[in-house]
N, C-alpha and C positions, 0 to 999 in steps of 0.2 A: 168666265166670271165677269160680270159687268163692273164698270168703274165705280158705281155707287155702292156696291156691296163688298168690294175688295177689303176695305178697312175692317168691317164688322167680322168677317170670317178669318181673315189673315191673323189677327191678334189672338183669336180663340184657338186656332189650329197649332200655332207655334209660339206660345207665350214667352219662351226663353231661348229661342233658336237664334242662330246666326244667319244673316242673309248677305250674300255676296254676289257680285257680278263682275265681269271683266269685258273690256272692249279691246279690239285689236290695236287701236290707236296708241295706247300706252302700256298695255299688258300688265297693268297693276290692278289688283282687285280692290273693289270698293266694298269694305266689310262693315255691316251695320247690324245693330240689334233691331228687333222687330219694330219698336216705337220709332226709331230713327228712319227706318225704311219707309214706314207709313207716312211720316212727316215729309219725307222727300218726294214720294210719288203721288200722294193724295191730290195736291194742287194740279199736277200735270194730268192725272187721270180725269179730274173734274173738268179741266179746260179742253182736253183733246179727245177724251173717251179712251177706253182701253178694254179690250176683250181678248182673252188668251184662250186658245183651244188646244188641248192635247191631241196630237195626230198619231203618236206612237209611244209605246212604253216598253222598256226593258227592265225587269225586276230580278234582283238576286237577293236571296235571303239565307241567313245562317242563324239558327237559334232566335235570339231576341233582336237581331239587327237585320236591317235590309237597306239596299241601295237601289234607288229608282233612277233610271235615265228617262226623262220625259221630254220628248220632242214636241215643240210648240209652234204655233202660228199666232201672231198678234195682229189685231185689227183695231182701228179707232172706233168703228161702228160694227155691230154684229153682222150687218148685211153687206159690208164691204166685199167686193168680189175677190180681191187679192189681199194677202197680208202685207203689212208694211215691214214686217220683221219675222224671221224664224230663228230658232235656236234650240238649244238643249239645256234643260234644267237637270242638275245632279242633286238628288234629294237623299239625305241620310236619315234613317228612321230607327227608333228604338221602341220595342214593345215591353211594357211594364207588367204584362200578364193580364191586363184588362183592355188596353187599347194601344194603338200605335201613336207615337209622338214624333213630330218632325224635329230633328236635332239641328240640321242645317240645310240650307238651299244655296246652291252655287250655280250660276248659269253663264253661258256664253252665247252671244248672238252669232248667227251665220254671217259670213263675209266672203269676199272674193278669195281671201287667203285660207279661209276655213269653211268650205261648203259642207253642208250636212252629209255625213257618210250614209251610203245607201242602207247599211244594216241598222241605222237608227231611224229609218223611215218605216220600219216594220216592228210590230210588237212581239215581245218574247218574254218568257218567265223561266227562271232556273231556280 
């Protein structure tokens, strides 16, 4: 998703979700509601550009709940040959009988201490 469209879609997809990320440096999560997350990243995305591509997905579902592990690569520009960052999004979903709603998103960037596990570089559904 390109930097100019992230705000439009993000707020519609998860109007009341929790958004959190963690960095190895402090291992304390940054937990935000959707509006606070958008306010935090919108200026950065506008300045630097941001394109995230899912490269693998693992999904587990039981009844009306699902958990998605989404491995991603991030680039400043769509045509950048290499990502500046990779990581895993942990996405919790709820189905109200009509559609799926995102309840929360939590992610961690890949690092020297936490390289992406091989099994999260392949897609799977259970």
